[in-house]
C-alpha positions as CSV (number, residue, x, y, z in Angstrom):
1,M,39.8,38.3,-39.4
2,D,39.5,41.7,-38.4
3,V,40.5,44.5,-39.8
4,V,41.9,47.5,-38.0
5,A,42.7,51.0,-39.1
6,V,44.8,53.1,-36.7
7,I,44.7,56.6,-38.0
8,G,48.0,58.6,-36.7
9,G,51.3,57.4,-36.4
10,G,52.5,58.8,-33.3
11,P,53.3,57.2,-29.8
12,A,49.3,56.3,-29.3
13,G,48.9,55.2,-32.7
14,M,52.0,53.0,-32.9
15,M,51.3,51.1,-29.5
16,A,47.5,50.9,-30.4
17,A,48.5,49.2,-33.8
18,S,51.2,47.0,-32.3
19,I,48.8,45.8,-29.5
20,A,45.9,45.0,-31.5
21,A,47.9,43.1,-34.3
22,G,49.8,41.2,-31.3
23,R,46.0,40.2,-30.5
24,G,46.0,38.5,-33.9
25,K,44.1,41.6,-35.6
26,K,45.0,42.3,-39.5
27,V,46.4,45.7,-38.7
28,I,46.9,48.9,-40.9
29,L,48.4,51.7,-39.4
30,I,47.9,55.0,-41.7
31,E,50.2,58.0,-41.2
32,K,49.8,61.1,-43.5
33,N,53.2,62.3,-43.0
34,N,56.4,60.4,-44.9
35,M,57.5,59.2,-41.5
36,L,56.0,58.0,-38.1
37,G,56.7,59.7,-35.0
38,K,57.5,62.9,-36.5
39,K,56.4,64.8,-33.1
40,L,58.3,62.6,-31.1
41,L,61.5,63.1,-32.7
42,I,61.2,66.6,-31.2
43,T,60.1,66.1,-27.7
44,G,62.2,67.0,-24.8
45,K,64.6,68.8,-27.2
46,G,64.9,65.7,-29.2
47,R,65.9,63.5,-26.3
48,C,62.3,62.5,-25.9
49,N,60.9,62.4,-22.2
50,I,59.5,58.8,-22.3
51,T,57.7,58.8,-19.0
52,N,57.8,59.7,-15.4
53,N,59.3,57.1,-12.9
54,A,57.0,58.2,-10.2
55,D,54.2,56.0,-8.5
56,I,51.0,55.8,-10.8
57,E,49.3,57.7,-7.9
58,E,51.2,60.8,-8.7
59,F,50.5,60.7,-12.4
60,F,46.8,61.6,-11.5
61,K,48.1,64.6,-9.4
62,N,49.8,65.9,-12.8
63,V,47.1,65.3,-15.3
64,P,45.0,68.6,-14.4
65,T,42.3,67.6,-16.7
66,N,40.2,64.7,-16.7
67,S,42.3,62.5,-14.8
68,S,40.0,60.0,-13.6
69,F,39.0,59.1,-17.0
70,L,42.8,57.7,-17.2
71,Y,42.4,55.2,-14.1
72,S,42.0,52.2,-16.3
73,A,44.4,53.2,-19.1
74,F,47.2,54.0,-16.4
75,Y,46.7,51.0,-14.2
76,S,46.2,48.6,-17.4
77,F,49.8,50.0,-19.0
78,T,51.9,51.7,-16.2
79,N,54.8,53.4,-16.6
80,E,57.1,50.1,-15.4
81,K,55.5,48.2,-18.4
82,L,56.0,50.8,-20.9
83,I,59.9,50.7,-19.5
84,A,60.1,47.1,-19.2
85,L,58.8,46.8,-23.2
86,L,61.1,49.4,-24.3
87,N,64.2,47.9,-22.7
88,K,63.1,44.4,-24.0
89,L,63.2,45.9,-27.5
90,G,66.7,47.0,-26.9
91,L,66.4,50.6,-25.6
92,E,68.2,51.5,-22.6
93,T,66.4,53.9,-20.2
94,K,67.6,56.2,-17.4
95,V,66.1,58.4,-14.7
96,E,66.8,61.9,-14.4
97,R,65.7,65.0,-12.1
98,G,61.9,64.8,-11.4
99,M,61.9,61.3,-12.1
100,R,61.8,62.2,-15.9
101,V,62.7,58.7,-18.0
102,F,64.8,59.2,-20.9
103,P,66.9,57.0,-23.4
104,V,70.3,56.5,-22.1
105,S,71.2,57.7,-25.7
106,D,69.9,61.0,-25.3
107,K,68.4,60.3,-28.8
108,S,64.8,60.5,-29.2
109,K,65.0,58.5,-32.7
110,D,66.2,55.4,-30.6
111,V,62.6,55.5,-28.9
112,L,61.3,55.8,-32.6
113,N,63.4,52.9,-33.7
114,A,62.3,50.7,-30.6
115,L,58.4,51.7,-31.6
116,K,58.9,50.8,-35.3
117,K,60.5,47.5,-34.1
118,L,57.4,46.6,-32.3
119,L,55.3,47.3,-35.2
120,S,57.5,45.0,-37.1
121,I,57.4,42.1,-34.9
122,S,53.7,42.7,-34.3
123,G,53.2,42.5,-38.0
124,V,51.5,45.9,-38.6
125,T,51.2,47.1,-41.9
126,V,52.2,50.8,-42.3
127,Y,50.2,52.7,-45.2
128,N,51.2,56.6,-46.0
129,G,47.8,58.4,-46.9
130,N,45.9,61.4,-45.7
131,V,42.3,60.3,-44.4
132,E,39.9,62.8,-45.9
133,S,36.9,61.3,-43.9
134,I,35.2,57.8,-42.4
135,V,31.7,56.4,-42.9
136,N,29.7,53.9,-42.2
137,E,29.0,50.8,-44.5
138,E,26.6,48.2,-43.4
139,G,28.4,47.7,-40.1
140,R,31.7,48.3,-41.3
141,K,34.2,51.4,-41.5
142,R,35.1,52.8,-45.1
143,I,37.9,55.0,-45.1
144,I,38.1,57.5,-47.6
145,F,41.5,59.0,-48.5
146,D,42.3,62.7,-49.9
147,D,43.4,60.8,-53.4
148,K,39.7,59.2,-53.4
149,K,41.3,55.6,-52.5
150,T,39.5,53.8,-50.0
151,L,40.0,51.4,-47.2
152,L,37.2,49.1,-45.8
153,C,37.7,47.9,-42.1
154,D,35.6,46.6,-39.1
155,K,37.2,48.9,-36.4
156,V,39.1,52.3,-36.3
157,I,41.3,54.0,-33.8
158,I,41.7,57.7,-34.1
159,A,45.1,58.8,-32.8
160,T,45.5,61.8,-34.4
161,G,46.8,64.1,-32.2
162,G,45.7,67.7,-31.1
163,V,46.5,70.8,-32.8
164,S,49.7,71.5,-31.3
165,Y,53.0,71.7,-33.5
166,P,50.9,71.6,-36.9
167,K,54.5,70.9,-38.8
168,T,54.4,67.5,-37.3
169,G,50.7,66.6,-38.9
170,S,48.9,67.5,-35.7
171,T,46.2,69.6,-37.4
172,G,43.2,68.5,-35.6
173,D,42.1,65.9,-38.2
174,G,40.9,63.4,-35.6
175,Y,38.2,66.3,-33.9
176,K,36.4,66.3,-37.9
177,F,36.1,62.6,-37.8
178,A,34.9,62.5,-34.3
179,K,32.4,65.2,-35.0
180,S,31.2,63.3,-38.0
181,F,30.0,60.6,-36.0
182,G,28.3,62.9,-33.3
183,H,30.9,63.5,-30.9
184,T,31.4,66.6,-28.9
185,I,34.9,68.4,-29.2
186,I,36.0,70.6,-25.9
187,N,37.3,73.6,-27.7
188,P,41.1,73.1,-28.2
189,K,43.3,75.6,-26.4
190,P,47.2,75.7,-25.7
191,S,48.7,73.7,-22.9
192,L,52.3,73.7,-22.0
193,V,52.7,76.5,-23.9
194,P,55.4,79.7,-24.2
195,V,54.0,82.7,-22.4
196,V,54.1,86.7,-23.7
197,T,55.2,89.1,-20.8
198,N,54.5,92.9,-20.9
199,E,58.1,93.5,-19.9
200,D,60.2,93.9,-22.9
201,T,62.7,90.7,-22.9
202,Y,64.4,91.1,-26.1
203,P,67.6,92.1,-24.2
204,L,67.4,88.8,-22.4
205,M,66.9,86.7,-25.8
206,G,68.6,83.4,-25.7
207,L,69.4,83.5,-22.1
208,S,69.0,80.0,-20.3
209,L,68.5,79.9,-16.3
210,K,69.0,76.8,-14.7
211,N,68.3,75.9,-11.2
212,V,65.8,78.9,-10.3
213,T,62.5,78.9,-8.9
214,L,59.6,80.0,-10.6
215,S,56.6,80.9,-8.9
216,V,53.3,81.8,-10.1
217,Y,51.0,83.9,-8.3
218,D,47.3,84.7,-8.9
219,N,46.9,88.2,-7.3
220,K,48.6,87.3,-4.2
221,K,48.1,84.0,-4.0
222,E,50.7,81.3,-5.0
223,I,49.6,78.8,-7.3
224,F,52.5,77.0,-8.8
225,S,56.2,77.1,-7.7
226,E,59.0,74.5,-9.1
227,M,62.9,74.9,-9.5
228,G,64.4,74.0,-13.0
229,E,65.3,75.6,-16.1
230,M,63.4,78.5,-18.0
231,L,64.4,80.6,-21.3
232,F,64.2,84.1,-22.2
233,T,62.9,84.6,-25.7
234,H,62.3,87.9,-28.1
235,Y,58.3,87.9,-26.9
236,G,58.8,86.6,-23.3
237,V,59.8,83.3,-21.7
238,S,59.8,79.6,-22.5
239,G,61.3,76.5,-21.4
240,P,60.3,73.5,-18.9
241,L,59.5,75.5,-15.6
242,V,57.4,78.1,-17.9
243,L,55.8,75.2,-20.1
244,S,54.7,73.5,-16.5
245,A,53.5,76.8,-15.1
246,S,51.4,77.8,-18.1
247,S,49.1,74.9,-17.7
248,H,47.9,76.6,-14.1
249,L,46.7,80.0,-15.9
250,Q,43.2,80.6,-17.3
251,H,43.3,82.7,-20.7
252,S,40.3,84.8,-19.6
253,K,42.5,86.2,-16.6
254,L,45.8,86.4,-17.7
255,N,46.3,89.9,-16.2
256,A,45.9,88.6,-12.7
257,Y,49.0,86.5,-12.8
258,K,52.9,87.5,-12.5
259,F,55.8,85.2,-12.5
260,V,58.4,85.8,-9.7
261,I,61.9,84.2,-10.3
262,D,64.0,83.6,-7.4
263,L,67.7,83.1,-9.2
264,K,69.2,82.2,-6.0
265,P,67.1,79.5,-4.4
266,A,69.9,77.6,-2.8
267,L,70.7,80.4,-0.9
268,D,68.7,82.0,1.6
269,E,68.4,85.9,2.4
270,K,71.0,85.6,5.1
271,T,73.6,83.3,2.8
272,L,73.0,85.2,-0.1
273,D,73.7,88.8,1.7
274,R,76.9,87.3,2.9
275,R,77.6,86.2,-0.4
276,I,77.0,90.1,-1.8
277,I,79.1,91.4,1.0
278,R,81.9,89.1,-0.3
279,D,81.7,90.1,-3.6
280,F,81.4,94.1,-2.8
281,E,84.5,93.7,-0.6
282,E,86.2,92.3,-4.0
283,F,84.9,94.8,-6.3
284,K,84.8,98.0,-3.6
285,N,86.7,100.3,-6.0
286,K,84.5,99.2,-9.0
287,D,80.9,100.7,-10.3
288,F,77.9,98.8,-9.2
289,V,77.1,97.4,-12.9
290,N,80.7,95.6,-12.6
291,S,80.4,94.1,-9.6
292,L,77.9,91.6,-10.1
293,S,79.8,89.0,-12.8
294,N,80.5,86.4,-10.4
295,L,76.9,86.3,-9.2
296,L,74.6,86.7,-12.1
297,P,74.8,85.7,-15.8
298,Q,76.2,89.0,-17.9
299,K,72.7,89.6,-19.6
300,M,70.8,89.6,-16.2
301,I,73.1,92.0,-14.7
302,L,71.5,95.2,-16.2
303,P,68.1,94.4,-15.5
304,I,68.8,93.6,-11.7
305,V,71.1,96.8,-11.5
306,R,67.7,98.7,-12.8
307,L,65.3,96.7,-10.2
308,S,67.5,97.5,-7.4
309,G,67.3,101.3,-7.9
310,I,70.9,101.5,-7.5
311,E,72.7,104.0,-10.0
312,E,74.8,101.8,-12.1
313,H,77.9,104.0,-11.9
314,K,77.7,104.3,-8.1
315,K,80.9,102.8,-6.4
316,V,80.4,99.6,-4.6
317,N,82.5,101.0,-1.3
318,E,79.2,103.8,-1.3
319,I,76.3,101.5,-1.5
320,T,74.4,101.8,1.7
321,K,72.8,98.7,3.7
322,E,69.5,99.7,2.6
323,E,70.6,99.4,-1.3
324,R,72.0,96.0,-0.9
325,R,68.7,95.0,0.6
326,N,67.2,96.3,-2.4
327,L,69.6,94.3,-4.7
328,L,69.1,91.1,-2.5
329,H,65.2,91.4,-3.3
330,S,65.7,92.0,-6.6
331,I,67.3,88.8,-7.0
332,K,65.5,86.6,-5.2
333,N,62.0,88.4,-6.7
334,F,62.5,89.0,-10.6
335,T,58.9,89.9,-11.6
336,L,57.2,89.4,-14.8
337,T,53.5,90.2,-15.7
338,I,51.4,88.2,-18.3
339,K,50.3,89.4,-21.6
340,D,49.2,86.3,-23.3
341,F,50.2,82.5,-24.4
342,R,52.1,81.9,-27.6
343,P,49.9,80.5,-30.4
344,V,48.3,77.1,-30.1
345,D,50.7,75.9,-32.7
346,E,53.5,76.5,-30.7
347,A,52.1,74.7,-27.3
348,I,53.7,71.3,-26.7
349,V,50.0,69.9,-25.8
350,T,46.7,70.5,-26.9
351,S,44.3,70.9,-24.0
352,G,40.5,70.0,-25.1
353,G,39.5,67.2,-27.7
354,V,36.9,64.6,-27.8
355,C,34.7,65.1,-25.0
356,V,35.8,61.9,-22.5
357,K,32.0,61.4,-21.2
358,E,31.3,60.1,-24.5
359,I,34.3,57.6,-24.7
360,N,33.9,54.3,-22.3
361,P,37.4,54.8,-20.0
362,S,37.9,50.9,-19.7
363,T,38.1,50.3,-23.5
364,M,38.6,53.9,-25.3
365,E,35.5,52.6,-27.5
366,S,33.2,55.6,-28.5
367,K,29.7,55.4,-26.5
368,I,28.4,56.9,-29.6
369,E,29.6,54.7,-32.5
370,K,30.4,51.1,-32.0
371,G,33.8,49.9,-33.5
372,L,35.2,53.7,-32.9
373,F,38.1,54.0,-30.6
374,F,40.3,56.9,-29.3
375,A,43.8,57.2,-28.2
376,G,46.1,59.8,-27.1
377,E,46.1,63.5,-27.4
378,V,42.9,63.8,-29.4
379,I,41.0,62.9,-26.2
380,D,40.4,65.9,-23.8
381,V,43.3,64.9,-21.4
382,D,46.6,66.5,-20.8
383,A,49.2,66.6,-18.0
384,Y,52.2,68.6,-17.1
385,T,55.9,68.3,-18.4
386,G,57.8,65.4,-17.2
387,G,56.9,62.4,-19.1
388,F,53.1,62.3,-18.2
389,N,51.8,63.5,-21.4
390,L,53.4,60.6,-23.5
391,Q,52.7,57.9,-20.7
392,I,49.0,58.9,-21.6
393,A,49.6,58.5,-25.1
394,F,51.1,54.9,-24.6
395,S,48.6,53.9,-22.1
396,T,45.6,55.1,-23.9
397,G,47.2,53.2,-27.2
398,Y,47.5,50.1,-25.2
399,L,43.7,50.0,-23.8
400,A,42.6,50.8,-27.2
401,G,44.5,48.3,-29.3
402,K,43.6,45.7,-26.5
403,N,40.2,46.4,-26.8
404,V,39.5,46.8,-30.4
């Protein structure tokens, strides 16, 4: 019986191990942490955005890097098949805004428990150990651990993740293993990462904005626009909208971009103007700075007041029509300029990894080294937020496990 070692106990590794074991292989899943799925537990703010309920063709549009490489993976193990499998394992799922799929319980540990159940049913052996290196030995592979223990196996699946969130175990080990067999590593860089702004956002720190529209401009050209949630931090901005937007930015030209936030996207300019007039009528004898509490979050008031150019202690009944127009423009066009990305270890996903030209897209086997397979984020593929990255992990893991 073939012995298969899967290195990495994240979603890609757990799926690969389960599928390979289900095909009669003796499978050992190696995880260097003391628990499986450590990064999975923190995805989707601890709720775990498992996949997306969109049509599979939509998935390719949401993978900016090497999407065509995933054709076999996405069609061999679709989002529908994944949801059906998890449902069968007792995990109930639901679809939310943006077709995002979550567990009904809103607990990522329930997703992890379903995957652990799959491992158990399939007969996978889980081994906790830190792999130091993999070497060829008479047509087989010997895995050497850092405590000098070894494991001889026929096939190896590398599913070690990228370099984002290193505290969860994603420390780039897979790149080292792949390189030792002659693979090219596309330089890892952050994708889906918080952004540092030139503007001082410290006074806004902790402010979460919901149902706003974030548009990204490359000079004057709009390259991204989406409605959703974002968060102000001490260094700049984060949250789902910002993470999605970040994957459209090139590090080499960050100073060319600006974020334009529409704080009231549900109201067109005429409707918003009527709303401001109504509020001004209610607060006509108050200072301008005290007239916006019904319209804006408290922390947002002073920045908008300053942006509007209206003196903050001016009485509301003295504000001119032109000044009101400036206020309206400020609310619909709150602008931030980009200074930098946060470090790669804060990125949700790593862009870069093992070059896809050196991997067979139909099997996930190395074109360079027979018996060596790859799955998940270690490969140079990444997607936007919305469950697409986890589907990549599950689909590539499935394909590797099926063909090992």
